[in-house]
All heavy atoms as a GROMACS GRO file, in nm:
protein
  560
    1MET      N    1  16.000  -1.175   7.996
    1MET     CA    2  15.871  -1.203   8.056
    1MET      C    3  15.832  -1.088   8.147
    1MET      O    4  15.906  -1.049   8.235
    1MET     CB    5  15.879  -1.334   8.132
    1MET     CG    6  15.755  -1.371   8.205
    1MET     SD    7  15.778  -1.533   8.280
    1MET     CE    8  15.617  -1.558   8.341
    2ALA      N    9  15.718  -1.031   8.125
    2ALA     CA   10  15.670  -0.917   8.203
    2ALA      C   11  15.629  -0.962   8.344
    2ALA      O   12  15.594  -1.076   8.367
    2ALA     CB   13  15.552  -0.852   8.132
    3MET      N   14  15.633  -0.866   8.435
    3MET     CA   15  15.597  -0.892   8.574
    3MET      C   16  15.475  -0.806   8.608
    3MET      O   17  15.479  -0.685   8.589
    3MET     CB   18  15.715  -0.856   8.664
    3MET     CG   19  15.696  -0.885   8.808
    3MET     SD   20  15.852  -0.852   8.894
    3MET     CE   21  15.818  -0.934   9.045
    4PRO      N   22  15.368  -0.866   8.657
    4PRO     CA   23  15.248  -0.788   8.691
    4PRO      C   24  15.273  -0.689   8.806
    4PRO      O   25  15.347  -0.719   8.901
    4PRO     CB   26  15.147  -0.894   8.734
    4PRO     CG   27  15.201  -1.024   8.690
    4PRO     CD   28  15.350  -1.008   8.678
    5ALA      N   29  15.210  -0.573   8.797
    5ALA     CA   30  15.224  -0.471   8.900
    5ALA      C   31  15.183  -0.524   9.038
    5ALA      O   32  15.247  -0.492   9.139
    5ALA     CB   33  15.140  -0.348   8.863
    6ALA      N   34  15.080  -0.605   9.043
    6ALA     CA   35  15.034  -0.660   9.171
    6ALA      C   36  15.141  -0.746   9.237
    6ALA      O   37  15.154  -0.748   9.359
    6ALA     CB   38  14.907  -0.741   9.150
    7GLU      N   39  15.220  -0.817   9.157
    7GLU     CA   40  15.328  -0.899   9.212
    7GLU      C   41  15.438  -0.812   9.270
    7GLU      O   42  15.493  -0.843   9.376
    7GLU     CB   43  15.384  -0.992   9.105
    7GLU     CG   44  15.488  -1.088   9.159
    7GLU     CD   45  15.538  -1.187   9.054
    7GLU    OE1   46  15.484  -1.192   8.943
    7GLU    OE2   47  15.634  -1.259   9.086
    8ILE      N   48  15.470  -0.702   9.204
    8ILE     CA   49  15.571  -0.609   9.256
    8ILE      C   50  15.524  -0.555   9.390
    8ILE      O   51  15.600  -0.554   9.488
    8ILE     CB   52  15.594  -0.493   9.157
    8ILE    CG1   53  15.649  -0.546   9.025
    8ILE    CG2   54  15.689  -0.389   9.217
    8ILE    CD1   55  15.648  -0.444   8.913
    9GLU      N   56  15.400  -0.512   9.396
    9GLU     CA   57  15.344  -0.459   9.520
    9GLU      C   58  15.347  -0.563   9.631
    9GLU      O   59  15.385  -0.535   9.745
    9GLU     CB   60  15.201  -0.411   9.496
    9GLU     CG   61  15.138  -0.347   9.616
    9GLU     CD   62  15.001  -0.289   9.587
    9GLU    OE1   63  14.966  -0.270   9.470
    9GLU    OE2   64  14.928  -0.263   9.685
   10THR      N   65  15.309  -0.685   9.601
   10THR     CA   66  15.308  -0.794   9.700
   10THR      C   67  15.448  -0.820   9.753
   10THR      O   68  15.467  -0.837   9.874
   10THR     CB   69  15.250  -0.922   9.637
   10THR    OG1   70  15.114  -0.896   9.599
   10THR    CG2   71  15.253  -1.039   9.734
   11LEU      N   72  15.547  -0.824   9.666
   11LEU     CA   73  15.685  -0.849   9.708
   11LEU      C   74  15.737  -0.738   9.798
   11LEU      O   75  15.802  -0.765   9.900
   11LEU     CB   76  15.776  -0.865   9.585
   11LEU     CG   77  15.758  -0.992   9.505
   11LEU    CD1   78  15.831  -0.981   9.371
   11LEU    CD2   79  15.808  -1.113   9.584
   12ILE      N   80  15.710  -0.614   9.760
   12ILE     CA   81  15.756  -0.501   9.842
   12ILE      C   82  15.689  -0.505   9.979
   12ILE      O   83  15.756  -0.490  10.082
   12ILE     CB   84  15.732  -0.367   9.771
   12ILE    CG1   85  15.820  -0.357   9.646
   12ILE    CG2   86  15.760  -0.250   9.866
   12ILE    CD1   87  15.789  -0.238   9.556
   13ARG      N   88  15.559  -0.531   9.983
   13ARG     CA   89  15.488  -0.536  10.112
   13ARG      C   90  15.533  -0.655  10.197
   13ARG      O   91  15.532  -0.647  10.319
   13ARG     CB   92  15.338  -0.541  10.090
   13ARG     CG   93  15.286  -0.408  10.044
   13ARG     CD   94  15.137  -0.407  10.030
   13ARG     NE   95  15.098  -0.280   9.970
   13ARG     CZ   96  14.979  -0.228   9.980
   13ARG    NH1   97  14.885  -0.291  10.045
   13ARG    NH2   98  14.952  -0.114   9.923
   14ALA      N   99  15.572  -0.763  10.134
   14ALA     CA  100  15.624  -0.878  10.210
   14ALA      C  101  15.758  -0.844  10.274
   14ALA      O  102  15.786  -0.885  10.386
   14ALA     CB  103  15.637  -0.999  10.118
   15GLY      N  104  15.841  -0.769  10.202
   15GLY     CA  105  15.972  -0.732  10.253
   15GLY      C  106  15.971  -0.613  10.347
   15GLY      O  107  16.056  -0.599  10.433
   16ILE      N  108  15.872  -0.525  10.329
   16ILE     CA  109  15.857  -0.405  10.412
   16ILE      C  110  15.709  -0.400  10.452
   16ILE      O  111  15.627  -0.334  10.388
   16ILE     CB  112  15.897  -0.278  10.333
   16ILE    CG1  113  16.036  -0.294  10.269
   16ILE    CG2  114  15.894  -0.156  10.424
   16ILE    CD1  115  16.072  -0.185  10.170
   17PRO      N  116  15.673  -0.472  10.559
   17PRO     CA  117  15.532  -0.493  10.594
   17PRO      C  118  15.447  -0.368  10.613
   17PRO      O  119  15.327  -0.370  10.584
   17PRO     CB  120  15.539  -0.574  10.723
   17PRO     CG  121  15.670  -0.646  10.714
   17PRO     CD  122  15.763  -0.549  10.645
   18ASP      N  123  15.505  -0.257  10.659
   18ASP     CA  124  15.424  -0.137  10.681
   18ASP      C  125  15.417  -0.047  10.559
   18ASP      O  126  15.358   0.061  10.564
   18ASP     CB  127  15.478  -0.058  10.801
   18ASP     CG  128  15.605   0.018  10.768
   18ASP    OD1  129  15.688  -0.033  10.688
   18ASP    OD2  130  15.624   0.129  10.820
   19ALA      N  131  15.474  -0.090  10.448
   19ALA     CA  132  15.485  -0.005  10.329
   19ALA      C  133  15.351   0.027  10.265
   19ALA      O  134  15.264  -0.058  10.255
   19ALA     CB  135  15.576  -0.071  10.225
   20GLU      N  136  15.338   0.152  10.224
   20GLU     CA  137  15.229   0.196  10.137
   20GLU      C  138  15.292   0.200   9.998
   20GLU      O  139  15.391   0.269   9.977
   20GLU     CB  140  15.180   0.334  10.176
   20GLU     CG  141  15.116   0.341  10.314
   20GLU     CD  142  15.082   0.484  10.354
   20GLU    OE1  143  15.055   0.567  10.264
   20GLU    OE2  144  15.087   0.511  10.473
   21VAL      N  145  15.239   0.124   9.905
   21VAL     CA  146  15.301   0.107   9.774
   21VAL      C  147  15.205   0.149   9.664
   21VAL      O  148  15.089   0.106   9.661
   21VAL     CB  149  15.342  -0.041   9.752
   21VAL    CG1  150  15.413  -0.058   9.619
   21VAL    CG2  151  15.430  -0.092   9.866
   22THR      N  152  15.255   0.232   9.573
   22THR     CA  153  15.180   0.271   9.454
   22THR      C  154  15.265   0.236   9.333
   22THR      O  155  15.379   0.282   9.322
   22THR     CB  156  15.149   0.422   9.453
   22THR    OG1  157  15.081   0.456   9.573
   22THR    CG2  158  15.064   0.459   9.333
   23ILE      N  159  15.211   0.153   9.245
   23ILE     CA  160  15.282   0.110   9.125
   23ILE      C  161  15.214   0.169   9.003
   23ILE      O  162  15.092   0.163   8.990
   23ILE     CB  163  15.283  -0.044   9.112
   23ILE    CG1  164  15.339  -0.112   9.237
   23ILE    CG2  165  15.358  -0.088   8.986
   23ILE    CD1  166  15.485  -0.090   9.262
   24THR      N  167  15.295   0.224   8.912
   24THR     CA  168  15.245   0.280   8.787
   24THR      C  169  15.319   0.214   8.671
   24THR      O  170  15.442   0.208   8.672
   24THR     CB  171  15.268   0.433   8.782
   24THR    OG1  172  15.210   0.492   8.898
   24THR    CG2  173  15.208   0.493   8.657
   25ASP      N  174  15.244   0.165   8.573
   25ASP     CA  175  15.304   0.107   8.452
   25ASP      C  176  15.336   0.224   8.359
   25ASP      O  177  15.246   0.288   8.304
   25ASP     CB  178  15.207   0.009   8.386
   25ASP     CG  179  15.269  -0.068   8.271
   25ASP    OD1  180  15.372  -0.023   8.217
   25ASP    OD2  181  15.212  -0.171   8.233
   26LEU      N  182  15.462   0.254   8.340
   26LEU     CA  183  15.504   0.372   8.267
   26LEU      C  184  15.486   0.362   8.116
   26LEU      O  185  15.463   0.462   8.048
   26LEU     CB  186  15.651   0.404   8.297
   26LEU     CG  187  15.682   0.440   8.442
   26LEU    CD1  188  15.832   0.454   8.462
   26LEU    CD2  189  15.611   0.568   8.481
   27ALA      N  190  15.501   0.242   8.061
   27ALA     CA  191  15.497   0.226   7.916
   27ALA      C  192  15.380   0.142   7.868
   27ALA      O  193  15.364   0.122   7.747
   27ALA     CB  194  15.630   0.166   7.868
   28GLY      N  195  15.301   0.088   7.960
   28GLY     CA  196  15.189   0.003   7.922
   28GLY      C  197  15.232  -0.133   7.872
   28GLY      O  198  15.153  -0.205   7.813
   29ASP      N  199  15.358  -0.169   7.898
   29ASP     CA  200  15.411  -0.296   7.848
   29ASP      C  201  15.436  -0.399   7.957
   29ASP      O  202  15.485  -0.508   7.931
   29ASP     CB  203  15.539  -0.273   7.769
   29ASP     CG  204  15.651  -0.211   7.852
   29ASP    OD1  205  15.633  -0.188   7.973
   29ASP    OD2  206  15.759  -0.186   7.795
   30GLY      N  207  15.405  -0.364   8.083
   30GLY     CA  208  15.428  -0.456   8.193
   30GLY      C  209  15.575  -0.480   8.221
   30GLY      O  210  15.612  -0.576   8.287
   31ASP      N  211  15.660  -0.391   8.171
   31ASP     CA  212  15.805  -0.409   8.185
   31ASP      C  213  15.874  -0.286   8.244
   31ASP      O  214  15.987  -0.297   8.290
   31ASP     CB  215  15.864  -0.439   8.047
   31ASP     CG  216  15.973  -0.544   8.050
   31ASP    OD1  217  15.986  -0.614   8.153
   31ASP    OD2  218  16.047  -0.553   7.952
   32HIS      N  219  15.808  -0.172   8.241
   32HIS     CA  220  15.868  -0.048   8.290
   32HIS      C  221  15.771   0.017   8.389
   32HIS      O  222  15.664   0.065   8.348
   32HIS     CB  223  15.895   0.048   8.173
   32HIS     CG  224  15.994  -0.004   8.076
   32HIS    ND1  225  15.960  -0.094   7.978
   32HIS    CD2  226  16.126   0.018   8.064
   32HIS    CE1  227  16.069  -0.124   7.907
   32HIS    NE2  228  16.171  -0.056   7.958
   33TYR      N  229  15.811   0.017   8.515
   33TYR     CA  230  15.722   0.064   8.622
   33TYR      C  231  15.785   0.178   8.701
   33TYR      O  232  15.907   0.192   8.706
   33TYR     CB  233  15.694  -0.049   8.721
   33TYR     CG  234  15.609  -0.161   8.666
   33TYR    CD1  235  15.666  -0.280   8.622
   33TYR    CD2  236  15.472  -0.148   8.658
   33TYR    CE1  237  15.588  -0.383   8.573
   33TYR    CE2  238  15.392  -0.251   8.609
   33TYR     CZ  239  15.452  -0.368   8.567
   33TYR     OH  240  15.374  -0.470   8.517
   34ALA      N  241  15.699   0.251   8.769
   34ALA     CA  242  15.739   0.346   8.872
   34ALA      C  243  15.677   0.295   9.002
   34ALA      O  244  15.563   0.249   9.003
   34ALA     CB  245  15.689   0.485   8.842
   35ALA      N  246  15.753   0.301   9.109
   35ALA     CA  247  15.703   0.261   9.240
   35ALA      C  248  15.726   0.375   9.338
   35ALA      O  249  15.837   0.429   9.346
   35ALA     CB  250  15.772   0.134   9.289
   36HIS      N  251  15.622   0.410   9.410
   36HIS     CA  252  15.632   0.508   9.518
   36HIS      C  253  15.607   0.428   9.646
   36HIS      O  254  15.499   0.370   9.662
   36HIS     CB  255  15.529   0.619   9.501
   36HIS     CG  256  15.537   0.723   9.609
   36HIS    ND1  257  15.637   0.816   9.615
   36HIS    CD2  258  15.458   0.746   9.716
   36HIS    CE1  259  15.619   0.893   9.721
   36HIS    NE2  260  15.510   0.850   9.784
   37VAL      N  261  15.707   0.424   9.734
   37VAL     CA  262  15.700   0.343   9.854
   37VAL      C  263  15.719   0.433   9.976
   37VAL      O  264  15.819   0.504   9.986
   37VAL     CB  265  15.807   0.232   9.853
   37VAL    CG1  266  15.792   0.142   9.975
   37VAL    CG2  267  15.800   0.150   9.724
   38VAL      N  268  15.623   0.427  10.067
   38VAL     CA  269  15.628   0.505  10.191
   38VAL      C  270  15.634   0.407  10.307
   38VAL      O  271  15.551   0.315  10.317
   38VAL     CB  272  15.503   0.595  10.205
   38VAL    CG1  273  15.507   0.675  10.334
   38VAL    CG2  274  15.490   0.688  10.084
   39SER      N  275  15.734   0.425  10.395
   39SER     CA  276  15.748   0.334  10.509
   39SER      C  277  15.824   0.400  10.623
   39SER      O  278  15.921   0.473  10.600
   39SER     CB  279  15.824   0.208  10.466
   39SER     OG  280  15.855   0.127  10.579
   40ALA      N  281  15.782   0.370  10.745
   40ALA     CA  282  15.853   0.417  10.863
   40ALA      C  283  15.991   0.352  10.872
   40ALA      O  284  16.082   0.406  10.936
   40ALA     CB  285  15.772   0.386  10.988
   41ALA      N  286  16.009   0.238  10.805
   41ALA     CA  287  16.140   0.169  10.804
   41ALA      C  288  16.248   0.254  10.739
   41ALA      O  289  16.367   0.229  10.758
   41ALA     CB  290  16.128   0.035  10.731
   42PHE      N  291  16.209   0.355  10.662
   42PHE     CA  292  16.305   0.442  10.593
   42PHE      C  293  16.356   0.555  10.682
   42PHE      O  294  16.451   0.624  10.646
   42PHE     CB  295  16.242   0.503  10.468
   42PHE     CG  296  16.199   0.403  10.364
   42PHE    CD1  297  16.090   0.432  10.284
   42PHE    CD2  298  16.263   0.282  10.346
   42PHE    CE1  299  16.048   0.343  10.186
   42PHE    CE2  300  16.223   0.192  10.249
   42PHE     CZ  301  16.116   0.222  10.169
   43ALA      N  302  16.293   0.576  10.797
   43ALA     CA  303  16.329   0.687  10.885
   43ALA      C  304  16.477   0.683  10.922
   43ALA      O  305  16.529   0.579  10.962
   43ALA     CB  306  16.243   0.685  11.010
   44GLY      N  307  16.544   0.796  10.904
   44GLY     CA  308  16.684   0.809  10.941
   44GLY      C  309  16.782   0.746  10.843
   44GLY      O  310  16.901   0.752  10.864
   45LYS      N  311  16.731   0.686  10.737
   45LYS     CA  312  16.817   0.621  10.639
   45LYS      C  313  16.834   0.711  10.518
   45LYS      O  314  16.738   0.774  10.473
   45LYS     CB  315  16.758   0.487  10.594
   45LYS     CG  316  16.758   0.381  10.702
   45LYS     CD  317  16.701   0.250  10.647
   45LYS     CE  318  16.714   0.136  10.744
   45LYS     NZ  319  16.656   0.158  10.875
   46PRO      N  320  16.955   0.715  10.461
   46PRO     CA  321  16.972   0.792  10.337
   46PRO      C  322  16.895   0.725  10.224
   46PRO      O  323  16.860   0.607  10.230
   46PRO     CB  324  17.123   0.788  10.312
   46PRO     CG  325  17.175   0.675  10.393
   46PRO     CD  326  17.079   0.653  10.507
   47ARG      N  327  16.870   0.801  10.119
   47ARG     CA  328  16.791   0.753  10.005
   47ARG      C  329  16.846   0.622   9.948
   47ARG      O  330  16.770   0.532   9.915
   47ARG     CB  331  16.788   0.862   9.897
   47ARG     CG  332  16.700   0.832   9.782
   47ARG     CD  333  16.558   0.879   9.793
   47ARG     NE  334  16.547   1.014   9.843
   47ARG     CZ  335  16.442   1.058   9.912
   47ARG    NH1  336  16.339   0.980   9.935
   47ARG    NH2  337  16.437   1.180   9.957
   48VAL      N  338  16.978   0.610   9.938
   48VAL     CA  339  17.037   0.488   9.883
   48VAL      C  340  17.001   0.367   9.969
   48VAL      O  341  16.966   0.261   9.918
   48VAL     CB  342  17.191   0.501   9.870
   48VAL    CG1  343  17.256   0.368   9.837
   48VAL    CG2  344  17.227   0.605   9.765
   49ALA      N  345  17.004   0.381  10.100
   49ALA     CA  346  16.969   0.271  10.190
   49ALA      C  347  16.820   0.237  10.178
   49ALA      O  348  16.781   0.120  10.185
   49ALA     CB  349  17.004   0.307  10.334
   50GLN      N  350  16.736   0.339  10.160
   50GLN     CA  351  16.593   0.316  10.142
   50GLN      C  352  16.568   0.234  10.016
   50GLN      O  353  16.493   0.137  10.016
   50GLN     CB  354  16.519   0.450  10.131
   50GLN     CG  355  16.522   0.532  10.258
   50GLN     CD  356  16.461   0.669  10.240
   50GLN    OE1  357  16.390   0.696  10.144
   50GLN    NE2  358  16.489   0.759  10.334
   51HIS      N  359  16.636   0.271   9.908
   51HIS     CA  360  16.619   0.200   9.781
   51HIS      C  361  16.671   0.056   9.792
   51HIS      O  362  16.610  -0.036   9.736
   51HIS     CB  363  16.691   0.275   9.668
   51HIS     CG  364  16.619   0.400   9.627
   51HIS    ND1  365  16.634   0.456   9.504
   51HIS    CD2  366  16.532   0.480   9.694
   51HIS    CE1  367  16.559   0.565   9.496
   51HIS    NE2  368  16.498   0.581   9.611
   52LYS      N  369  16.779   0.037   9.865
   52LYS     CA  370  16.832  -0.099   9.884
   52LYS      C  371  16.732  -0.189   9.955
   52LYS      O  372  16.722  -0.308   9.925
   52LYS     CB  373  16.964  -0.095   9.961
   52LYS     CG  374  17.081  -0.050   9.876
   52LYS     CD  375  17.210  -0.055   9.954
   52LYS     CE  376  17.328  -0.013   9.868
   52LYS     NZ  377  17.455  -0.022   9.941
   53LEU      N  378  16.656  -0.133  10.049
   53LEU     CA  379  16.552  -0.211  10.117
   53LEU      C  380  16.446  -0.258  10.018
   53LEU      O  381  16.402  -0.373  10.023
   53LEU     CB  382  16.486  -0.128  10.228
   53LEU     CG  383  16.564  -0.106  10.356
   53LEU    CD1  384  16.491  -0.009  10.447
   53LEU    CD2  385  16.587  -0.238  10.428
   54VAL      N  386  16.408  -0.170   9.927
   54VAL     CA  387  16.307  -0.206   9.827
   54VAL      C  388  16.365  -0.312   9.732
   54VAL      O  389  16.300  -0.412   9.702
   54VAL     CB  390  16.258  -0.083   9.750
   54VAL    CG1  391  16.161  -0.124   9.638
   54VAL    CG2  392  16.190   0.017   9.844
   55TYR      N  393  16.487  -0.290   9.685
   55TYR     CA  394  16.549  -0.386   9.593
   55TYR      C  395  16.567  -0.522   9.660
   55TYR      O  396  16.550  -0.625   9.595
   55TYR     CB  397  16.683  -0.334   9.542
   55TYR     CG  398  16.670  -0.214   9.451
   55TYR    CD1  399  16.760  -0.109   9.459
   55TYR    CD2  400  16.567  -0.203   9.358
   55TYR    CE1  401  16.750   0.001   9.376
   55TYR    CE2  402  16.555  -0.093   9.276
   55TYR     CZ  403  16.647   0.009   9.285
   55TYR     OH  404  16.635   0.117   9.202
   56ALA      N  405  16.598  -0.523   9.788
   56ALA     CA  406  16.612  -0.650   9.861
   56ALA      C  407  16.478  -0.724   9.865
   56ALA      O  408  16.473  -0.847   9.852
   56ALA     CB  409  16.662  -0.625  10.003
   57ALA      N  410  16.369  -0.649   9.880
   57ALA     CA  411  16.236  -0.710   9.880
   57ALA      C  412  16.204  -0.772   9.744
   57ALA      O  413  16.135  -0.874   9.736
   57ALA     CB  414  16.131  -0.606   9.918
   58LEU      N  415  16.253  -0.712   9.638
   58LEU     CA  416  16.228  -0.762   9.503
   58LEU      C  417  16.321  -0.877   9.466
   58LEU      O  418  16.291  -0.954   9.374
   58LEU     CB  419  16.241  -0.649   9.401
   58LEU     CG  420  16.137  -0.539   9.415
   58LEU    CD1  421  16.173  -0.420   9.329
   58LEU    CD2  422  15.999  -0.592   9.379
   59GLY      N  423  16.432  -0.888   9.536
   59GLY     CA  424  16.525  -0.999   9.515
   59GLY      C  425  16.580  -1.007   9.374
   59GLY      O  426  16.605  -0.905   9.310
   60GLU      N  427  16.593  -1.128   9.325
   60GLU     CA  428  16.654  -1.153   9.195
   60GLU      C  429  16.569  -1.107   9.078
   60GLU      O  430  16.615  -1.104   8.964
   60GLU     CB  431  16.683  -1.302   9.179
   60GLU     CG  432  16.784  -1.355   9.277
   60GLU     CD  433  16.802  -1.506   9.266
   60GLU    OE1  434  16.741  -1.569   9.179
   60GLU    OE2  435  16.879  -1.559   9.347
   61ARG      N  436  16.445  -1.072   9.104
   61ARG     CA  437  16.356  -1.029   8.994
   61ARG      C  438  16.400  -0.896   8.933
   61ARG      O  439  16.376  -0.870   8.817
   61ARG     CB  440  16.213  -1.020   9.044
   61ARG     CG  441  16.155  -1.156   9.075
   61ARG     CD  442  16.027  -1.140   9.156
   61ARG     NE  443  15.975  -1.267   9.197
   61ARG     CZ  444  16.008  -1.329   9.310
   61ARG    NH1  445  16.097  -1.275   9.391
   61ARG    NH2  446  15.954  -1.444   9.341
   62MET      N  447  16.465  -0.811   9.016
   62MET     CA  448  16.511  -0.682   8.967
   62MET      C  449  16.622  -0.702   8.866
   62MET      O  450  16.720  -0.769   8.894
   62MET     CB  451  16.560  -0.598   9.086
   62MET     CG  452  16.583  -0.454   9.056
   62MET     SD  453  16.432  -0.368   9.012
   62MET     CE  454  16.491  -0.280   8.871
   63GLY      N  455  16.605  -0.646   8.748
   63GLY     CA  456  16.704  -0.660   8.642
   63GLY      C  457  16.684  -0.784   8.558
   63GLY      O  458  16.748  -0.802   8.456
   64GLY      N  459  16.593  -0.871   8.601
   64GLY     CA  460  16.562  -0.991   8.525
   64GLY      C  461  16.418  -0.985   8.480
   64GLY      O  462  16.385  -0.926   8.378
   65GLN      N  463  16.332  -1.043   8.561
   65GLN     CA  464  16.189  -1.042   8.533
   65GLN      C  465  16.133  -0.899   8.532
   65GLN      O  466  16.045  -0.866   8.454
   65GLN     CB  467  16.118  -1.125   8.640
   65GLN     CG  468  15.986  -1.180   8.599
   65GLN     CD  469  15.928  -1.270   8.709
   65GLN    OE1  470  15.989  -1.293   8.812
   65GLN    NE2  471  15.810  -1.319   8.685
   66LEU      N  472  16.187  -0.816   8.619
   66LEU     CA  473  16.148  -0.674   8.626
   66LEU      C  474  16.258  -0.593   8.561
   66LEU      O  475  16.367  -0.578   8.616
   66LEU     CB  476  16.127  -0.633   8.773
   66LEU     CG  477  16.089  -0.489   8.800
   66LEU    CD1  478  15.959  -0.454   8.726
   66LEU    CD2  479  16.073  -0.466   8.948
   67HIS      N  480  16.230  -0.544   8.441
   67HIS     CA  481  16.332  -0.478   8.360
   67HIS      C  482  16.372  -0.341   8.413
   67HIS      O  483  16.489  -0.310   8.425
   67HIS     CB  484  16.284  -0.468   8.215
   67HIS     CG  485  16.379  -0.397   8.126
   67HIS    ND1  486  16.499  -0.451   8.088
   67HIS    CD2  487  16.373  -0.275   8.068
   67HIS    CE1  488  16.563  -0.366   8.010
   67HIS    NE2  489  16.488  -0.258   7.997
   68ALA      N  490  16.274  -0.256   8.443
   68ALA     CA  491  16.305  -0.119   8.484
   68ALA      C  492  16.207  -0.074   8.592
   68ALA      O  493  16.087  -0.096   8.582
   68ALA     CB  494  16.296  -0.026   8.365
   69LEU      N  495  16.262  -0.008   8.696
   69LEU     CA  496  16.179   0.042   8.805
   69LEU      C  497  16.228   0.181   8.844
   69LEU      O  498  16.340   0.198   8.891
   69LEU     CB  499  16.186  -0.051   8.926
   69LEU     CG  500  16.100  -0.012   9.045
   69LEU    CD1  501  15.952  -0.023   9.010
   69LEU    CD2  502  16.133  -0.099   9.165
   70GLN      N  503  16.142   0.279   8.821
   70GLN     CA  504  16.169   0.416   8.866
   70GLN      C  505  16.119   0.422   9.010
   70GLN      O  506  16.000   0.406   9.035
   70GLN     CB  507  16.094   0.514   8.778
   70GLN     CG  508  16.111   0.658   8.818
   70GLN     CD  509  16.025   0.748   8.730
   70GLN    OE1  510  15.998   0.718   8.615
   70GLN    NE2  511  15.979   0.856   8.787
   71LEU      N  512  16.209   0.443   9.105
   71LEU     CA  513  16.175   0.428   9.246
   71LEU      C  514  16.183   0.560   9.320
   71LEU      O  515  16.281   0.632   9.309
   71LEU     CB  516  16.271   0.326   9.308
   71LEU     CG  517  16.252   0.290   9.454
   71LEU    CD1  518  16.114   0.231   9.478
   71LEU    CD2  519  16.359   0.190   9.496
   72THR      N  520  16.077   0.591   9.396
   72THR     CA  521  16.079   0.701   9.491
   72THR      C  522  16.038   0.645   9.625
   72THR      O  523  15.948   0.560   9.634
   72THR     CB  524  15.986   0.818   9.451
   72THR    OG1  525  15.854   0.770   9.436
   72THR    CG2  526  16.031   0.884   9.324
   73THR      N  527  16.106   0.691   9.729
   73THR     CA  528  16.076   0.644   9.866
   73THR      C  529  16.054   0.765   9.955
   73THR      O  530  16.105   0.874   9.930
   73THR     CB  531  16.192   0.558   9.920
   73THR    OG1  532  16.315   0.631   9.909
   73THR    CG2  533  16.205   0.427   9.845
   74ALA      N  534  15.978   0.743  10.063
   74ALA     CA  535  15.949   0.850  10.157
   74ALA      C  536  15.914   0.791  10.292
   74ALA      O  537  15.878   0.674  10.304
   74ALA     CB  538  15.834   0.935  10.105
   75VAL      N  539  15.925   0.875  10.393
   75VAL     CA  540  15.884   0.841  10.529
   75VAL      C  541  15.743   0.899  10.549
   75VAL      O  542  15.715   1.009  10.500
   75VAL     CB  543  15.984   0.902  10.631
   75VAL    CG1  544  15.940   0.877  10.773
   75VAL    CG2  545  16.123   0.848  10.605
   76PRO      N  546  15.654   0.828  10.620
   76PRO     CA  547  15.519   0.882  10.642
   76PRO      C  548  15.523   1.017  10.714
   76PRO      O  549  15.613   1.043  10.793
   76PRO     CB  550  15.450   0.778  10.729
   76PRO     CG  551  15.538   0.659  10.731
   76PRO     CD  552  15.674   0.702  10.686
   77ASN      N  553  15.424   1.100  10.686
   77ASN     CA  554  15.416   1.231  10.753
   77ASN      C  555  15.380   1.216  10.897
   77ASN      O  556  15.309   1.137  10.941
   77ASN     CB  557  15.310   1.319  10.685
   77ASN     CG  558  15.354   1.358  10.546
   77ASN    OD1  559  15.473   1.369  10.519
   77ASN    ND2  560  15.259   1.380  10.459
   0.00000   0.00000   0.00000
């Protein structure tokens, strides 16, 4: 079952309230997305810890309802 991009964005923003989120459907199938997430919450954290914050926001949907997510994270300028 595909997951709408808007739902991914909503979940990430709920888990990381200050996040700026851009979602791109990579294959046009609603199953393979890229997410670019910018948040001050990432400051001072290594990339792996930043990604864990995003995955925690997505919860059990990652790997189930959400098949693939190409993730990039950044701290605001």
